[in-house]
N, C-alpha and C positions, 0 to 999 in steps of 0.2 A: 487669310484675308488679304485683300489688295491694299496698296498704299493709295490714299485718296487726297488727303489734305496737303501732303508734301511728298517729296521723293528723297531717296537716300543722298542724292547730290546736295540738296539743301541742308540736310543734317550734317554731312561732312564739312560743308562750308562753315556752318555755325560752330561746330566742335573744334575746328582748326586743324592745321597741318600735323599736329602731334597726336591726334586722336588715335587710339588703338585700331588696328585693322580688324574690321568685322565683316562677316559674310553678308551677302544680300538678304538672306532670310533673317539674319539677326537684325539688320536695319529695318526690315519690314515689321518684325516683332516690336521693336522700339517705337516705330511710327504708329502702329496700331494701338499700342498702349497710350501714346500721347493723344491720339484721336479720341480714344475712349475717355481719357481724363478731361479733355476739352468739352466733349458732349455731356458728360456727367456734371461738370461744373456749371455749364450754361443751360442745361436741361433742354438742349436742342440737338436733334440728329443732323448735324452738319454734313455728314457723309452722304446721307440720302438727298439732302437739299443741294449738294455741291454743284451738280450740273445746271441748276437753275440760277446760280449766282453770277453776277457780273465779274469780269476778269479782275477788276480792281478790288472787289470785295473778297475774292479768293485769296488775294495776297495777305490779308489780315489773318486768315485761317492758316495759310502756309507759314507765316511768321511764327504764330503761336505753336504750331505743331513741330516745326523744325527746331524752335527754341527748346521745347520740352524733350524731344527725342535727342537733341544735342546734349542736354543735361544727362540723360540716361547713358549716352555713348561715352561721355567723359568720365562719368562715375564708374563705368564698367572697368576701366583700367587707366589710372592716371600716370603710369610709369613712363609713358612716352614724352611727357611734357618736361621742359627744362628744369622745372621745380614744382613742388606741390603747390606753392603759392601761385604759379602760373595757372595751374589747373583750377584752383579755387577761384581765381579772378575770372576765368572763363565761365565757370559755373555761376558766379554772382551776376555777371553781365547777362547771361542767358536767362537767369531767373527773373531779373528785373524786366527784361524785354517780354518774357512770357506773362508775367503778372500784369503788365501794362496792356498787352493784347487781350488777355482774358477779361480784364476790367471793361474794355471796350465791348467785347462780345456779350457781356452780361447786362449792359445797360439797355433799358427798354427801348429807347429811341434807336439805338444801334441795331437791336434785334429786328425792329420794324424796317429800318433802312436796308439791312442786309437780306431781309426776307426770311428771318428765322422765327417769326411769330405770326 
């Protein structure tokens, strides 16, 4: 599957400089899983709607997807971080950001505004 809601560069940026080195196909897999999670949670197929969204609205989806894929990337191998506490802090920050974006995407008025319903 292709990466739609975000790209590997956004995931690497969110996961930080100490994230484990992953291949392009591994990043694609993490991104696809994050996209599926977002669509299942909101019950909207954002991947198919993506091309019809405004650029600003796509940023909300990019943020959610890169946050979730970043969580997966950090969880894959935490050994590159200066401490386990650093990795856990990164995970907590991304989780908070992901849940905030997901909450917005689930709201009925947001769904209508974004074009998801």
